[in-house]
C-alpha positions in Angstrom: -0.7 -0.3 0.4 1.3 3.5 -0.8 0.8 6.1 2.5 -0.2 9.4 1.9 -0.2 12.4 3.9 -2.9 14.2 2.7 -2.2 18.6 3.8 -4.0 21.5 2.8 -5.3 23.6 5.0 -9.1 23.7 3.8 -10.5 20.4 5.2 -12.9 19.9 2.3 -10.1 19.8 0.4 -8.9 16.6 2.0 -11.4 15.6 2.6 -12.6 15.6 -1.1 -8.9 13.9 -2.0 -9.1 11.2 1.1 -12.3 10.2 -0.8 -10.5 10.6 -4.1 -7.2 8.0 -2.9 -9.7 5.9 -1.2 -11.3 4.4 -3.6 -7.9 2.9 -4.7 -6.7 -0.6 -3.7 -2.8 0.5 -3.9 -3.5 3.8 -1.5 -4.4 4.4 2.1 -4.3 7.7 3.6 -2.7 7.2 6.9 -2.8 11.0 8.3 -4.1 14.7 7.7 -2.0 18.6 7.8 -4.1 21.8 8.0 -0.2 23.2 7.5 3.1 22.6 7.1 5.0 22.5 10.6 1.8 19.8 10.9 3.3 18.3 7.9 6.7 17.4 8.8 5.7 16.5 12.0 4.0 13.5 10.8 6.6 12.7 8.2 9.0 12.7 11.2 6.8 10.3 13.4 5.8 7.8 11.0 6.0 6.2 7.7 4.7 8.1 4.8 5.5 7.2 1.1 3.9 10.7 -0.1 3.1 13.6 1.4 0.9 15.4 -0.8 2.0 19.6 -0.1 -0.2 22.6 -0.7 1.1 25.5 -1.1 -0.5 28.6 0.1 -1.4 27.7 3.5 -0.7 29.3 7.5 2.0 28.5 10.0 4.5 27.0 7.0 3.5 26.9 3.0 4.4 23.6 1.1 7.2 25.1 -0.3 8.7 26.0 2.7 7.7 22.6 4.4 9.0 20.8 1.2 12.6 21.9 1.9 12.1 20.6 5.5 11.3 17.4 4.5 13.3 17.1 1.7 16.4 17.7 4.8 14.3 15.8 7.5 12.7 12.9 5.9 14.9 12.7 2.6 12.3 9.4 1.6 9.3 11.0 1.7 8.2 12.0 -1.9 6.6 15.2 -1.9 3.3 16.5 -4.9 3.1 20.3 -4.8 -0.5 20.7 -5.1 -1.8 23.9 -5.9 -4.4 26.0 -7.3 -1.9 28.6 -8.4 -0.5 27.3 -11.6 2.2 30.4 -11.5 5.5 29.4 -13.3 7.7 30.4 -10.7 6.3 28.2 -7.9 5.9 25.6 -10.5 9.8 26.1 -11.0 10.4 26.6 -7.9 9.1 23.2 -6.7 11.7 21.0 -9.3 14.4 23.5 -8.3 13.4 22.4 -4.4 12.8 18.5 -4.7 9.2 18.1 -5.9 8.5 14.6 -7.2 5.9 16.7 -9.0 3.7 19.4 -9.9 0.3 19.2 -9.8 -2.4 21.8 -10.2 -6.2 21.4 -7.7 -8.5 21.0 -11.1 -7.1 17.9 -12.2 -9.2 14.9 -12.9 -9.0 11.9 -9.9 -7.4 9.8 -12.3 -4.2 11.8 -12.9 -4.3 12.6 -9.0 -3.9 8.5 -8.2 -1.0 8.7 -11.6 0.6 11.3 -9.7 0.6 9.6 -6.6 1.8 5.9 -8.1 4.4 7.8 -10.2 5.9 9.7 -7.1 6.1 6.1 -5.2 7.7 4.5 -7.6 10.3 7.1 -7.5 9.7 8.8 -10.9 8.5 12.8 -11.7 5.3 13.5 -12.4 3.8 16.9 -14.0 0.7 17.9 -15.2 -0.6 18.6 -18.6 -1.1 22.3 -16.4 2.1 22.7 -15.2 4.1 21.1 -18.0 3.4 23.7 -20.2 4.5 26.7 -17.8 8.1 25.2 -17.7 8.0 24.9 -21.3 7.5 28.1 -21.3 10.1 29.0 -19.3 12.5 27.2 -21.2 11.3 28.9 -24.0 11.8 32.6 -22.6 13.8 32.6 -19.7 16.9 30.4 -21.0 20.0 32.3 -21.2 23.4 31.6 -23.1 25.6 31.7 -19.6 22.9 29.0 -18.5 23.1 26.4 -21.0 26.9 26.3 -21.1 26.4 25.5 -17.3 24.4 22.9 -18.6 26.5 21.2 -21.2 29.6 22.0 -18.2 28.0 19.3 -16.2 26.9 16.7 -18.6 30.9 16.3 -19.7 31.0 14.0 -16.7 27.9 11.0 -18.7 29.5 8.9 -20.9 27.8 8.4 -24.4 25.0 6.6 -23.5 24.0 8.5 -20.7 23.5 11.6 -22.5 21.5 8.7 -24.4 19.1 7.8 -21.4 19.4 11.9 -20.7 17.9 13.0 -23.9 15.6 10.4 -23.4 14.3 11.9 -20.0 14.6 15.2 -21.8 11.5 13.9 -24.0 9.7 12.8 -21.3 9.8 9.5 -22.0 8.6 6.5 -19.0 11.8 4.1 -18.4 9.9 1.6 -20.9 9.3 4.0 -23.1 12.9 4.8 -23.4 14.3 1.3 -23.0 11.5 0.9 -26.3 13.5 3.5 -27.8 17.9 2.4 -27.7 16.7 -1.6 -27.5 17.9 -1.2 -23.8 15.4 -3.5 -21.2 13.6 -0.9 -19.1 15.5 -2.5 -15.3 18.7 -0.6 -17.5 17.4 2.6 -18.0 16.4 2.4 -14.5 19.9 1.9 -13.9 21.1 3.8 -15.9 18.6 7.1 -14.6 20.2 6.3 -11.3 23.8 6.8 -12.5 22.7 10.2 -14.3 21.0 11.6 -11.3 23.9 10.5 -8.8 26.7 11.7 -11.7 24.2 15.1 -12.1 23.9 15.7 -8.3 19.9 16.9 -9.2 16.7 15.0 -7.1 14.8 14.0 -9.5 14.0 13.1 -13.1 12.3 16.5 -13.5 15.9 18.2 -12.6 17.6 15.8 -15.0 15.1 16.6 -17.7 15.6 20.3 -17.5 18.9 20.3 -17.3 19.1 18.5 -20.9 16.8 20.6 -22.0 19.3 23.4 -20.8 22.0 21.9 -22.7 20.1 21.6 -26.2 20.0 17.6 -25.6 17.5 16.9 -28.1 16.3 20.0 -29.5 
C-alpha cells in the first residue's frame, strides 16, 4: 500500500482528496495536516511514502515544508498540489526537489497517477504545470545557463547522454528502453547513475538540465 499524507488548510479539500485516494486499492491516506509544520512533524514520526502539499497555507507554506522534508525526511516523495499555476511556483517546487506538481483542478485519475508515479520514484507534472515549464524554457533560457548545463553533462558517458536525452523528451523508463533497445530495468539503472552524477534530486531536474544543454533539440 502507498501511504499518503494529505496537507491542505481547507478541510473540504482534504476530505475530497481522501475520498479519491481511498477508492484505490493500492493507496491509504494515513494522516492529514492543516499546514506545512504539521506535515513535517507527521512525516518525521510515522512512515509516509508520498506527501501531498498545498502551497498556500498558514504557519508554514508548502514550499517551505518541501525544503524541510528534503532535509529531515528525504525518503518521503513530495507532490505539490495547488490552485496556483504560476511559473515561479512550478520551477521553485521542482528546483527544491519535488517529485511533481499537480493542479487542484486535475481529474481524480490524474491525482492517482501522480501519487503512483511519485511512490515509484518517478516525477510527475500535470499538463498545466508542464506548459509553464516549457514556457519558461522557451522564454527564460540564457547562453550562460546553457553553457553551465553543457559543462555539467561532460561527466556523462555517451550512453548516459542518450538516456538523458529521452528523459528530456518526457519518456518513461519503459518507453525509453524501447527507443534505444534496453530493458526497463537497465534504463532505471542508467537513470540512477545520471541523477547521481548530475547531483539531481529527481528526473524532472535532470530533464530540465538536458533541455538547457540543448539535448534532443
